[in-house]
C-alpha positions in Angstrom: 113.3 98.5 118.5 114.7 101.2 116.1 113.5 99.9 112.7 115.4 101.7 110.0 113.6 100.5 106.9 111.8 97.7 105.1 114.5 95.2 104.5 112.5 93.0 102.1 109.1 91.5 101.3 109.1 87.7 101.2 106.9 86.1 98.5 106.3 82.3 98.6 106.4 80.7 95.1 106.0 77.2 93.8 108.6 77.5 91.1 111.5 79.8 91.6 112.7 79.6 87.9 109.3 80.5 86.5 108.8 83.3 89.1 112.2 84.8 88.2 111.2 84.9 84.6 108.0 86.8 85.5 109.9 89.4 87.5 112.6 89.8 84.9 110.7 89.5 81.6 107.4 91.1 82.6 108.4 93.6 85.3 111.9 94.3 83.9 113.6 93.7 87.2 117.0 91.9 87.6 117.6 89.0 90.0 120.9 89.7 91.7 121.2 86.6 93.9 120.0 83.1 94.2 120.8 81.2 97.5 119.7 78.1 99.3 119.2 78.2 103.0 119.5 74.5 103.9 118.3 74.6 107.5 115.2 76.6 106.5 114.5 74.2 103.5 114.2 77.1 101.1 115.8 78.5 98.0 115.7 82.3 97.6 116.0 84.8 94.8 116.5 88.5 95.4 115.5 91.6 93.4 116.2 95.2 94.4 113.5 97.8 94.1 114.8 101.2 95.2 116.1 100.5 98.7 113.9 97.5 99.3 114.4 93.9 98.3 111.9 91.4 97.0 112.7 87.9 98.2 111.2 85.0 96.3 111.0 81.8 98.4 110.7 78.3 97.0 110.5 75.3 99.3 113.1 72.6 98.9 111.0 70.2 100.9 107.2 69.8 101.4 107.7 69.8 105.1 109.6 73.1 105.2 107.9 76.3 106.3 107.4 77.6 102.8 106.2 74.2 101.6 103.6 74.1 104.4 102.6 77.7 103.7 102.0 77.1 100.0 100.0 73.9 100.7 97.8 75.8 103.1 97.5 79.2 101.5 99.0 79.0 98.0 101.5 81.3 96.5 101.7 85.0 97.6 103.1 87.4 100.1 104.6 85.5 103.0 106.2 88.1 105.2 107.5 91.6 105.6 111.0 92.1 107.0 112.3 95.2 108.9 115.9 96.1 109.4 117.0 96.6 113.0 120.5 97.1 114.6 120.3 93.8 116.5 117.7 91.1 115.7 118.1 89.2 119.0 117.7 92.4 121.1 114.7 93.4 119.0 113.1 90.0 119.5 113.6 90.4 123.3 112.0 93.8 123.2 109.1 92.5 121.2 108.6 89.7 123.7 108.8 92.2 126.6 106.0 94.1 124.9 103.8 91.0 124.8 104.4 89.8 121.3 104.4 86.0 120.6 107.7 85.0 119.0 108.5 82.3 116.4 112.2 82.7 117.2 113.4 83.5 120.8 116.9 84.4 119.4 118.0 85.3 115.9 119.4 82.7 113.5 121.3 82.9 110.2 119.2 83.7 107.1 119.8 84.5 103.5 122.4 87.0 102.6 124.2 86.3 105.9 121.7 88.3 107.9 120.6 87.4 111.4 116.8 86.9 111.4 114.0 86.2 113.7 110.2 86.1 113.3 107.3 87.6 115.3 104.2 85.3 115.3 101.3 86.6 113.1 98.9 86.1 116.0 100.5 89.1 117.7 101.1 91.2 114.6 97.7 91.7 113.1 98.0 88.6 111.0 101.3 89.6 109.2 104.3 87.3 109.7 107.0 89.9 110.6 110.7 89.3 110.3 113.4 91.3 112.0 116.8 91.4 110.3 120.3 92.6 111.3 123.8 92.3 110.1 125.0 91.4 113.6 
């Protein structure tokens, strides 16, 4: 699969604006990008910590994946994302190794990355995202 690094840690939040204030005013970090991913029904905010990003995720619809997650589990860490050379190939490799997939092929995500998720039933309970630039 050739994972190069942790791309980001996704954190589900109820209110993006309030969460940004916490990260900036309390932790001293700087939000460098806010973006809506319409097909995923989510608005994101990114912070850089060393070489790793923190992605805050606010649902734009109660029936979106983040809205459902927050309704069931509340705010908190949602997923960990790993950088790979080719997300679709990495998904195929994971499936060949017996991992249940959320996505059979990669799709466009925030920051223009190609993304795909591995189901937490196959990943020790951790929703795992694979990201690539191609």
